[in-house]
C-alpha positions in Angstrom: 16.0 26.0 1.2 13.5 28.8 2.3 14.9 31.9 3.8 13.2 31.5 7.1 14.3 27.8 7.4 17.8 29.1 6.7 17.6 31.8 9.5 16.4 29.4 12.1 19.2 26.7 11.1 21.9 29.1 11.1 20.7 31.9 13.7 21.6 34.6 11.0 19.2 37.2 9.9 18.8 38.1 6.3 18.4 41.7 5.5 15.3 41.9 3.4 15.0 45.9 3.5 16.2 46.4 -0.3 14.3 43.4 -1.7 11.9 44.2 -4.6 11.0 43.4 -8.0 13.8 43.0 -10.7 13.7 45.3 -13.5 13.3 43.4 -16.8 16.3 43.5 -19.4 14.7 42.5 -22.6 18.2 42.1 -24.5 19.5 39.8 -21.7 16.3 38.0 -21.8 16.7 37.1 -25.6 20.3 36.4 -25.2 19.7 33.9 -22.4 16.8 32.2 -24.4 19.0 32.0 -27.5 21.1 29.2 -26.0 18.2 27.0 -26.3 17.4 27.8 -30.1 19.2 24.6 -31.4 18.2 21.9 -33.4 17.9 18.4 -31.7 20.2 16.1 -33.0 19.0 12.8 -34.3 19.1 9.9 -31.9 20.9 6.5 -32.9 18.9 3.4 -32.6 20.7 2.4 -29.2 19.5 5.7 -27.5 16.0 5.5 -29.1 15.8 1.8 -27.7 16.9 3.2 -24.3 14.4 5.9 -24.1 11.7 3.6 -25.3 12.7 1.0 -22.6 12.7 3.7 -19.7 9.2 4.9 -20.9 8.0 1.3 -20.8 9.4 0.5 -17.3 7.8 4.0 -16.1 4.3 3.2 -17.5 4.2 -0.5 -17.0 6.2 -1.1 -13.9 6.4 1.9 -11.7 3.2 3.6 -12.6 1.0 1.1 -10.8 2.7 1.5 -7.6 3.5 5.3 -7.7 -0.1 6.5 -9.1 -1.5 7.1 -5.6 1.9 8.7 -4.1 1.5 12.0 -2.4 3.7 14.4 -0.2 3.1 13.2 3.6 2.7 15.6 6.4 5.4 16.0 9.2 3.2 14.2 11.7 3.1 11.1 9.6 6.7 11.0 8.9 8.3 12.0 11.9 7.4 8.9 14.3 9.0 6.9 11.3 12.4 8.6 11.3 15.4 6.4 12.4 17.3 8.9 14.3 20.3 6.7 14.2 21.3 7.4 10.6 22.7 10.5 8.8 20.0 13.2 8.0 21.6 13.6 4.5 22.9 17.0 3.0 22.5 19.8 3.7 21.6 18.8 7.5 24.8 17.1 8.0 26.4 20.6 8.1 24.5 21.3 11.2 23.9 17.8 12.5 27.4 16.2 11.7 27.3 12.9 13.7 24.9 10.1 13.1 23.8 8.1 16.1 23.0 11.4 18.0 19.6 12.6 17.4 19.5 16.3 17.6 23.3 16.6 18.4 24.5 19.6 16.9 28.2 20.7 15.8 
């Protein structure tokens, strides 16, 4: 969630006066990266088959339908919204009841 969206949704203002670039810490960076320096365990035949099957489904079955997908604009989506259903998290924190379009808590 963006800061401005948070401010608009909660009517709270975020103090940005002390925001700035972080100071790099080389020791902490190497310590954090070291957790990924592990060998990959060999996969058994069952897991390998599952990964290959997932790849097969993704490339052969989903790709033809998803290849032209895109992010739609608000103007395209808004008229098709069903305002009688739950908006989903995190918006359910503000709009608690489904069935009441725009009804806030």
